[in-house]
C-alpha positions in Angstrom: 136.5 -55.8 -76.4 134.2 -58.3 -78.1 130.5 -58.5 -79.0 128.9 -62.0 -77.6 128.0 -64.5 -80.5 124.9 -65.9 -79.9 124.0 -69.9 -81.5 123.1 -69.7 -84.4 121.7 -73.5 -84.9 119.1 -74.8 -84.1 120.4 -77.5 -81.7 121.9 -74.6 -79.5 119.2 -72.4 -79.7 116.7 -74.8 -78.3 118.7 -76.1 -76.0 119.2 -72.7 -74.5 115.6 -72.6 -74.2 114.5 -75.5 -72.8 115.1 -74.0 -69.1 111.8 -72.6 -69.8 109.9 -75.1 -70.7 110.1 -77.0 -67.6 107.5 -74.6 -65.1 104.3 -73.8 -66.8 104.8 -69.9 -64.9 108.3 -69.8 -66.8 107.4 -68.1 -70.1 104.9 -66.0 -68.9 107.1 -64.8 -66.0 110.3 -64.2 -68.6 107.9 -62.1 -70.5 107.1 -59.6 -67.6 110.1 -59.4 -66.8 111.4 -58.1 -70.3 108.9 -55.4 -70.5 109.5 -54.0 -67.0 113.4 -54.3 -68.2 112.7 -52.4 -71.7 111.3 -49.4 -70.0 113.4 -49.0 -67.6 117.2 -49.6 -69.3 118.3 -49.9 -73.3 119.8 -53.3 -73.7 123.1 -53.9 -73.7 124.6 -56.6 -76.4 128.4 -55.4 -75.8 130.1 -57.4 -73.1 134.1 -58.1 -72.1 135.3 -61.1 -73.5 138.5 -62.3 -74.2 140.8 -61.0 -77.1 141.3 -63.7 -80.2 145.0 -64.3 -80.4 147.5 -62.1 -82.7 149.3 -63.7 -86.1 149.6 -67.3 -84.8 151.5 -67.4 -87.9 150.8 -71.1 -88.6 154.2 -72.8 -86.7 154.1 -74.4 -83.7 157.5 -73.7 -81.0 159.9 -75.4 -81.9 161.4 -78.1 -79.3 163.9 -76.1 -77.2 165.0 -76.7 -73.6 164.4 -73.3 -72.4 161.0 -72.9 -74.0 158.7 -71.5 -71.6 161.7 -68.8 -70.3 162.2 -68.0 -74.1 158.6 -67.1 -74.4 157.5 -65.5 -71.2 157.2 -61.5 -71.3 160.3 -59.7 -69.6 159.1 -58.5 -66.1 162.4 -56.0 -66.5 161.7 -54.6 -69.3 158.9 -51.6 -70.0 157.5 -51.0 -73.1 158.4 -47.2 -74.0 154.9 -47.1 -75.7 152.8 -49.3 -75.0 148.6 -50.2 -76.7 146.9 -48.4 -73.7 143.0 -48.5 -73.5 141.1 -46.1 -75.6 140.4 -42.4 -73.1 137.7 -41.3 -75.2 134.6 -40.3 -73.5 131.5 -42.8 -73.8 127.9 -40.9 -75.0 126.0 -40.4 -71.7 123.3 -41.5 -73.7 122.7 -44.5 -75.6 120.6 -45.4 -78.4 117.6 -47.5 -78.0 116.6 -47.8 -82.2 119.8 -49.9 -82.9 121.2 -53.5 -81.3 124.4 -52.2 -82.7 127.1 -51.0 -79.9 128.6 -47.7 -79.6 132.0 -47.6 -80.9 132.4 -46.3 -77.4 131.1 -48.8 -75.7 133.4 -51.1 -77.1 136.8 -48.9 -76.3 135.7 -49.4 -73.0 139.4 -52.3 -72.0 140.3 -53.9 -68.9 144.1 -54.2 -68.5 144.3 -54.3 -65.1 146.1 -57.5 -65.2 148.7 -56.4 -67.7 151.8 -54.8 -67.1 153.3 -52.6 -70.0 155.7 -55.6 -70.9 152.7 -58.2 -71.6 150.3 -55.3 -73.1 148.1 -57.4 -76.2 147.6 -55.7 -79.5 144.9 -57.2 -79.5 143.1 -56.2 -76.9 143.4 -52.3 -78.5 142.5 -53.5 -82.0 138.9 -55.6 -82.5 136.4 -53.7 -84.0 132.9 -55.6 -84.6 131.9 -57.2 -87.2 128.7 -55.9 -86.9 129.5 -51.9 -87.4 129.9 -52.8 -91.3 126.1 -53.5 -91.2 124.9 -49.9 -89.9 121.7 -48.4 -91.9 124.7 -45.8 -93.4 126.8 -48.1 -95.4 124.6 -50.5 -98.2 126.6 -53.6 -97.5 125.9 -53.8 -101.5 128.5 -50.7 -102.2 132.0 -52.2 -102.5 134.4 -49.9 -104.7 137.8 -51.6 -105.9 141.0 -49.2 -105.4 143.2 -49.4 -108.5 145.9 -47.1 -108.1 147.5 -49.2 -105.0 149.5 -52.2 -105.7 147.6 -54.4 -103.3 144.6 -55.7 -104.2 142.1 -52.9 -102.2 138.2 -52.9 -102.3 136.3 -50.5 -100.7 133.3 -52.3 -98.8 130.8 -52.4 -95.5 133.6 -54.4 -94.0 136.2 -51.9 -94.9 134.4 -48.8 -94.4 133.3 -50.1 -90.7 137.3 -50.4 -89.9 137.6 -47.3 -91.5 135.2 -45.7 -89.1 136.6 -47.7 -85.8 140.3 -46.6 -86.8 139.6 -42.9 -87.9 136.1 -42.3 -85.1 137.1 -45.0 -82.2 140.8 -44.8 -82.1 141.4 -41.6 -83.8 144.7 -40.5 -81.7 146.0 -43.6 -81.1 145.9 -45.4 -84.9 147.6 -41.7 -85.3 150.4 -43.1 -82.9 150.6 -45.7 -85.0 151.3 -43.6 -88.1 153.7 -41.9 -86.3 156.1 -44.7 -85.4 155.9 -46.3 -88.7 157.1 -43.1 -90.2 160.3 -43.7 -88.3 161.1 -47.1 -89.6 159.3 -46.6 -93.0 162.5 -45.8 -95.2 164.3 -49.1 -93.9 160.7 -51.1 -94.1 160.4 -49.6 -97.7 164.4 -50.8 -98.5 163.7 -54.5 -97.8 160.5 -54.8 -99.0 162.0 -53.4 -102.6 165.0 -56.1 -102.1 161.7 -58.7 -102.1 160.5 -57.3 -104.6 157.1 -56.7 -102.4 154.0 -54.6 -102.8 155.1 -51.0 -101.0 151.6 -51.0 -99.3 152.3 -54.0 -97.6 154.3 -52.1 -95.3 150.8 -51.2 -93.6 150.4 -54.6 -92.3 152.5 -54.0 -89.8 150.2 -51.7 -88.6 147.4 -54.0 -87.9 149.5 -56.6 -86.2 151.4 -54.7 -83.8 151.5 -50.4 -84.6 154.4 -51.1 -85.6 155.4 -51.3 -81.7 158.5 -53.5 -81.3 157.5 -54.1 -77.8 153.8 -55.5 -78.9 153.3 -58.8 -77.3 149.9 -60.8 -77.7 148.3 -63.7 -75.5 149.3 -66.4 -78.4 153.0 -65.2 -76.9 153.6 -63.7 -80.3 155.7 -60.8 -80.1 157.3 -57.9 -82.4 156.2 -55.7 -84.7 155.5 -58.6 -87.1 153.9 -60.4 -84.3 156.2 -63.8 -85.1 155.5 -66.8 -83.3 158.9 -68.4 -81.9 158.6 -71.3 -84.0 158.5 -69.7 -87.5 160.8 -67.0 -86.3 163.5 -69.7 -85.5 162.7 -71.4 -89.0 162.9 -68.0 -90.7 166.7 -67.0 -89.0 165.7 -65.4 -85.8 167.4 -65.5 -82.7 164.9 -66.2 -79.4 166.2 -67.2 -76.5 166.7 -66.3 -72.7 169.1 -62.9 -74.0 167.9 -61.8 -77.3 164.9 -61.7 -79.4 165.2 -60.6 -82.6 161.2 -60.8 -83.1 161.7 -57.5 -82.1 164.4 -56.1 -83.8 163.1 -53.5 -86.3 165.3 -54.3 -89.4 166.1 -58.4 -88.9 161.8 -59.3 -88.1 161.3 -57.1 -91.0 163.8 -59.2 -92.9 162.1 -62.4 -92.2 158.5 -61.1 -92.5 159.4 -60.2 -96.3 160.8 -63.9 -96.4 158.0 -65.2 -95.0 155.6 -62.9 -96.7 157.2 -64.0 -100.6 157.0 -67.4 -99.1 152.9 -67.3 -98.8 152.1 -65.0 -102.1 154.4 -68.1 -104.2 152.4 -70.8 -102.0 148.9 -69.3 -102.6 149.2 -66.8 -105.5 147.1 -64.6 -104.2 148.1 -61.4 -101.5 144.3 -61.7 -99.7 145.3 -65.2 -99.1 148.8 -64.8 -98.4 147.8 -62.7 -95.4 145.0 -64.4 -94.3 148.1 -67.0 -94.0 149.9 -64.9 -92.4 147.4 -64.9 -89.8 146.2 -68.1 -89.3 148.4 -70.2 -90.8 149.0 -71.6 -93.9 147.7 -75.0 -93.2 144.4 -73.8 -92.1 144.3 -71.7 -95.1 145.1 -74.7 -97.2 142.6 -77.1 -95.6 139.6 -74.1 -96.3 140.6 -73.7 -99.9 140.3 -77.5 -100.6 137.2 -78.1 -98.0 135.4 -75.7 -100.1 136.8 -75.8 -103.3 137.4 -72.6 -103.4 140.0 -70.5 -105.0 140.1 -66.8 -103.1 140.1 -65.3 -100.0 136.1 -64.0 -100.6 135.0 -67.3 -101.4 136.6 -69.0 -97.7 135.7 -65.9 -95.8 132.0 -66.7 -96.1 132.0 -70.1 -94.6 133.1 -71.2 -91.4 136.3 -72.8 -92.2 138.3 -69.8 -90.9 137.9 -68.0 -87.4 136.7 -64.5 -87.4 139.7 -62.9 -86.8 141.1 -64.3 -89.7 138.1 -62.8 -92.0 138.8 -60.0 -90.7 142.1 -59.2 -90.7 142.2 -58.6 -94.8 139.3 -55.8 -94.2 141.7 -54.3 -91.6 144.5 -54.5 -93.3 142.4 -52.2 -96.9 141.2 -50.0 -93.9 144.5 -49.3 -92.6 146.0 -48.8 -96.1 143.6 -46.5 -97.6 143.9 -44.4 -93.8 147.9 -44.7 -94.3 147.9 -43.2 -97.7 145.1 -40.9 -97.4 146.1 -39.3 -94.0 144.8 -35.9 -94.4 141.2 -37.1 -95.8 140.4 -38.7 -92.6 142.3 -35.3 -90.7 145.5 -37.9 -89.3 148.8 -35.6 -89.1 151.2 -36.4 -91.6 154.2 -35.5 -88.9 156.9 -37.7 -89.3 159.4 -39.2 -86.9 163.2 -38.7 -87.0 164.6 -41.5 -89.4 166.1 -45.3 -87.6 169.8 -44.2 -87.6 172.6 -46.1 -86.0 176.5 -46.8 -85.7 177.0 -50.8 -84.4 179.7 -50.5 -82.2 181.8 -53.7 -81.4 181.8 -55.7 -78.1 183.7 -58.3 -76.8 182.3 -59.1 -73.2 178.7 -58.9 -71.7 177.8 -54.9 -70.6 174.7 -53.5 -69.0 173.2 -50.5 -70.7 173.0 -48.3 -67.8 177.2 -48.7 -67.1 177.5 -48.2 -70.8 175.1 -45.2 -69.9 177.6 -43.9 -67.1 180.9 -44.6 -69.3 179.7 -43.0 -72.4 177.2 -40.5 -71.4 174.4 -42.0 -74.1 170.7 -42.0 -72.5 170.2 -45.4 -70.9 166.3 -45.1 -72.6 168.3 -44.2 -75.8 170.3 -47.4 -75.8 167.0 -49.3 -74.8 165.0 -47.6 -77.8 168.0 -48.7 -80.3 168.1 -52.3 -78.8 164.5 -53.7 -78.4 166.0 -57.2 -78.9 167.7 -57.4 -75.7 165.8 -58.6 -73.6 168.2 -58.0 -69.9 169.1 -54.4 -71.1 172.8 -56.2 -71.4 174.9 -58.0 -74.1 174.4 -61.3 -74.5 176.8 -63.9 -72.4 179.3 -65.2 -74.4 182.6 -65.3 -76.3 181.5 -63.7 -79.5 181.8 -60.5 -80.1 177.9 -58.1 -80.7 177.3 -55.7 -82.5 175.3 -53.0 -80.4 173.6 -50.6 -81.6 174.4 -46.9 -80.7 173.6 -43.6 -81.6 175.4 -42.2 -84.6 179.1 -40.7 -84.1 179.3 -42.2 -80.5 180.7 -45.7 -82.3 184.4 -44.8 -81.8 183.6 -43.4 -78.2 182.2 -46.8 -77.3 184.3 -49.0 -78.7 187.4 -47.2 -76.5 186.0 -46.8 -73.6 184.8 -50.5 -73.4 187.5 -51.3 -71.1 186.5 -49.3 -69.0 183.2 -50.4 -68.1 182.8 -52.7 -66.0 181.7 -56.3 -67.0 178.2 -57.2 -66.5 176.8 -60.8 -64.7 173.6 -61.7 -65.6 171.4 -63.5 -62.7 171.3 -67.3 -62.6 167.9 -68.4 -64.5 165.2 -70.0 -63.1 164.8 -73.7 -63.9 162.2 -73.9 -66.3 160.5 -77.5 -66.3 160.7 -78.9 -70.0 157.8 -79.1 -71.1 157.0 -81.4 -74.5 155.8 -78.9 -77.7 154.2 -79.8 -80.8 156.9 -80.1 -84.1 156.7 -76.8 -86.2 155.5 -77.9 -89.8 154.6 -75.7 -92.9 154.1 -75.6 -96.5 156.8 -74.9 -99.5 156.2 -74.5 -102.9 159.3 -74.9 -104.4 160.2 -72.1 -106.8 162.7 -72.3 -110.3 166.1 -72.9 -109.0 165.6 -74.6 -106.4 166.9 -78.0 -105.1 166.6 -80.1 -101.9 169.8 -79.1 -100.5 168.6 -75.8 -100.8 165.6 -75.8 -99.3 167.6 -78.1 -96.7 170.0 -75.3 -96.2 167.2 -72.1 -95.9 165.0 -73.9 -93.6 168.0 -76.1 -91.4 165.8 -79.5 -91.8 168.2 -82.6 -92.9 167.6 -83.5 -96.3 166.8 -86.9 -95.1 164.3 -85.6 -92.9 162.5 -83.5 -96.5 162.8 -87.2 -98.0 161.1 -88.8 -95.0 158.4 -86.2 -94.6 157.5 -85.9 -98.4 158.3 -89.6 -99.6 160.8 -88.9 -101.8 162.6 -91.5 -103.6 164.8 -89.1 -105.2 166.8 -85.3 -104.4 164.7 -84.2 -108.1 161.6 -81.6 -106.9 160.2 -79.7 -110.0 159.0 -75.7 -109.4 155.2 -75.8 -108.6 155.8 -78.9 -106.1 154.8 -78.5 -102.1 157.3 -79.2 -99.8 156.3 -79.9 -95.9 158.9 -78.3 -94.2 158.8 -80.0 -90.6 162.1 -81.0 -88.0 
């Protein structure tokens, strides 16, 4: 639910009032009607609006003959856990002393058109900036949290998001914390290997609630909400059968690499997180246009969208709560850790056939393998490492010859659509060579030299390269 933003420039306001000047009786009549309405019901300033896109991650989809099919939601894969509308009951008495809408009013989400597989996470997570302007949270109060390994402040915007998480969607946020606890040990280990701050794990809460099936309007998906182009640039497989953006481990490795690159590019975590949400190109242009050096400076301009301005405070609020769950009344109950064995399968088999032969519950196979879009291992001659419950590897491999092979129904023909070529910036690090950058991003050396006007293969630490196919 979004708040209507009325035009705040003089020309737009004058245009909106123009019809009132066409008749002499229009203005008196409007005033009379306004008085009547004010005595009969409170004015509601909240209305349903399309949610903003989630985490565009700064890259356009790569050219692919199956681009449309690869990004379409899976009708046959119903998420085990979706981000539905809040179940809280709205207060029957509406306030007339403030124009700020009640939190309960902001949670009335209409997802009638959203199937579970296409539930947009942003529908359930869009608190208004105006919540930070209430009288009980002065705008001038700002406290810095030095005990965290990320830059955390407690200003009015962060306080607004804390109230939203704590009172508006308390049960849902508690569910996100519980779900994250299942994958937390793995994420911590990966982030440590990439020398990332441990608190950065809470970015997944505001991205998806760590739901592998979260799917945004912009066709970003997975716990880290990758767009297809960026996912492929960071080594994830995305096709009609496999979408590794949903794989909790592989997507976390890709997110760690991308976040590390963004930090190396901008040198500050607030800017890196803003770029993760809006794209590095948009943040770079905003800094240059505003001649600014920090996120706080560009957040005061119109050079970045409101979604990006709210993204960093939202992360800070989620981090404060996650680090202090008792203080805010959240349960510290943790899920069983994400553990599995990998069975090597040499042919295409369906989950249900595996379940019938081995006794492994079908839903457990789906939970362990959310990256398999069609409930079966992908076709092809190569082997596939299927995740199975701990202790079941030998049994699955022993019985795989008794499991009937699965044949996928033919895919519908898709019209080839021309899409923009992906492009983003990369800051050269110590030890980088043009050959290493070429191999890392799978872009030919010749293309790198052409796009960056390089006459020789020599590059220096601190240089910026355009990575474009």
